[in-house]
N, C-alpha and C positions, 0 to 999 in steps of 0.2 A: 645148832642146826645149820647145815650148809645149804645155802640157797644161791643159785646162779641166776642172774637177770641179764637182760639185753635191752639196749636202747640205741638211739642214733645221736650223731653229733656232727657239726660242720666247722671247718676251719674259718676263723676270722683273722688270724694271723698265722704265719708259718709254723709257729710252735704252740698255738693256742686254739682250742676248739670250744664252741659254745654248745651247751646241752641243757637238759632239765635236771634240777637238783635232786629230784626224786629218783633219778637213775643211780644216785650215789648214797643219799640218806633216805631211809624209809621210816615214816612215823609208825607203821605198824610193827616194825621190828625195834624201833627205838635206837638205831645205831647206823653208822656209816659202813660202807662196803669195806672189807678188809683190803681188797685190791681192785683196781679197775684197769682195763686194757682197752686199747683201740686197735681196730684192724682197718687201716685206711684203704679206701677203694677196693674193698674185698668183693669178690664175686663168687658164684657157685663153683667155679672151676679153678680159682687161684687166689692166693693172698699175696698181692704185689709187694707189700712192705712188711709182711709178717704180723706178729702179734706184739704190740708195743705197750709196755707198762707205763701208765700215767705217772709222771713225776709228782704232781700235786694237784689237788682239787680245791677250788675256791668257790664259795657260795655265800649268799647273804645270811647272817646269823638269825634273821627273822624267820627264815624258812624252818630252822630247827627248833626255835624257841616257841613258836606259835603252834596251835593245834593244826591238824592236817587241813581242815577247811579254811582257816584264816591264813594259812601259810601259802595258799595257792598263788597269790599275786607275787610271791618272791621265789617262785619255782624255776630258777635258772642257775646254772653253774658254769664255771670255766675249767677246762682240763688243760694242764700245762704239761707239755712234752719236753724231754731233754733235748731232742734234735728237731730242727724245723722241717719236718717231712712235708708240710704244706707247700713248700717251695716247688715240689714236684707235682702238686695237684691243683694249685690255685686256691684262692680265699675269697670269702664273701666280705662285703664292706658293712659299715654300720650306718644307721639313719642320720641324715643331716638336718631333719626337721621333726617337729612333734605334731604335725597336722593330723586331723582325723582321717583315718584310712578306710572308712566305710565306702564300698563300691569299687575300690582298686582290686586288680587281680594280683594274687599272691601264689607263690609256688612253694611246695614242700617236697624235700628230697630226703629220704631216709630208708631204713631197713625194716620193713614189716616182718613180723615173725609168723608167717604162714606155717613154717616149720622151723623150730629152734635151731636146727643144724644147718639150714639152707640160708645163705647170705645173698639175697637178691635185692639190689637197690631199686627203689620205686619212686617215681616222681609224678605229682599231679598238681593241677592248678585250678583255682576257682576264685570268685570274688569274695571280699570280706563283706559279711552281712551286717556286722555291727562292731563298733569300736567305742568302748566306754572309757578309754584312757588307761585302763589296766589290762583288759583282755580283748583279744580279737576273736570273733566267732566266724566260722566258715563251714562249708560242707565238702571239704576235701576228703577223699577216701583214705582212712588210716586204720591201723590195727595195733595191738600191743607190739612194741618194738619201734614204733614211730616216735615215741616220747623223746624229746630232745631235738627232733628235727628242726632246723632253721626254717622259719617262715620268711621268705624274701620277696622283694618287689622286682619290677622289670629292670631296674638298674642293678640288680644282684646285691642289694643291701638288706641286711637282716632287719626286719621290723618286729619279729616276735619269735618265741620258742614254743613249739608245739608241746602241750602238756596234757590234754584231755580229750577223749572221744566219748560222746554220749550217743550210743547206738540207738537207744529207744527214740530219741528226738532227732537223730541224724544231724547233730550239730557237734562240731569240733572247736577246740579253743586253744589259743596260745597266750602266754604271758607277753604283753607288748613291751618292747624296749622303749622306756620312757625316762622322764627326769628323775625317777626314783632309782632305777637300776643302772642307767648309763654311766653315771659318775663312778659306780662301783666297777663296771667293766673297764672303763678307761684307766682307773687306778691300778687294776690288776695288770693290764697291758703294759703300763708304764713300769711297773715293778719287775716285769719279766721281758723287758725290752731286749732285743737282739742287737749285738754289736760285733763288728769285725767279721772275719772270715769264718764260714761254716762249711764243712764238707758233708754232702748228703748223697748217698748212693754213688760215691766216686766222683761227683761233681762239686766244684767249689762255687760258693755264693758269697757276696759281701753285703753287710747290713750296716746302716746308720740309723740309730734311734728307731729300731724295729722295722725300718723300711728297706726292702731288698733293692739294691742298686742295679742300674742297667746302663748300657752304653759305655763310653770311655770314662774311666775312673783313675785319678792320680792318687795313689796310696803309697805313703812313705817314699816319695820322689820317684815312683815307678808307675808307668801307665799300663792299665789292663783293660781288656774289652770284655764286657758282659752282655750276652744276647738279651732278647726281649723277655726271656723267662728268668733272667738273672744269672744264668750259668756262665762261668768264666770260660773263655775260649782259647784255643791254642792253634799253632800252625798258621797257614795263610788265611787271611780273612779280607773280604772285599766290603768296605764301608763307604757309603756315599760315592761310589764309583772309583775309589782309590784302594790299592792293595797295601796291606800291612802284614808284618810277620811277627807272631807271638811265639817266643822261644819255649823250651821245655819247662821253664819256670812260669810260663804264660805272661811274661813281660814283653812289652812292645820294644822292638829293637830299633836302633838308629845307626847311621854310619855304614861302613863296609862290613858285610857279613857273608860268610861261607855257609850255604845251605845245600845239603845233599850234593856236596862237591862243586857247587857253582857259586860264583861271587855276585852278590847283589848289593846295590847301594840304596840307602834309605836316608830321607831328609831328617832333619832334627825333629820334625813333627811326626816322623814315623812312616810317611808314605813312601812306597817304592818309586824310585826315580830312574 
């Protein structure tokens, strides 16, 4: 039986998205999806990054081993991509504390399936009505297709993953990111840590231990400049009131240089003098 499903996911690292495990493994079918794809930042009129096949899916074994009711508290998964597309889109952070979240305002961003063929992102925010340590309950408007949407706070930190909507009682629920699942999440992120140069849609980015670098970076005895999005720059750049030139290899130049037929002199620290 061929069945196609749809859900939502959000980047938590440039090559890792968080979603609901039931978007990948369904207890009613007793199997994992044969393939799973993401369409980052898709809209009704365009697919900016196309349809990208997920390299690997990681989820807690308890979600598969327990029956569907008892597995609810383990209903989250991480999608691993080959390329760090999130560098072009931005990422959400992870929680820094395990405080009770009752009363705080949370936001959900995902793709409701009003029509399976239409990809329209939807965002809503409401207060958390209850937090029992495992689940967050709220009354954010959701539909099928919202499953897997990150539930995030005002600091853009993911505090839960949306997994359930109860239309009859007008209550929605998320699996809370807690001391049970956060170690799993961090272990996966460590295992798929980005290192070195990565080319994304024609632009170069540099990573150290999964973190995208910015500003001046000395790499293999050569200086490069990466803007606030992490993109490596070239040509003339004004930084802190001083002009620098980055050649065709995007390396900072020093000494006497001929650029477009004119001679310029640069200090050993790179600024034009």
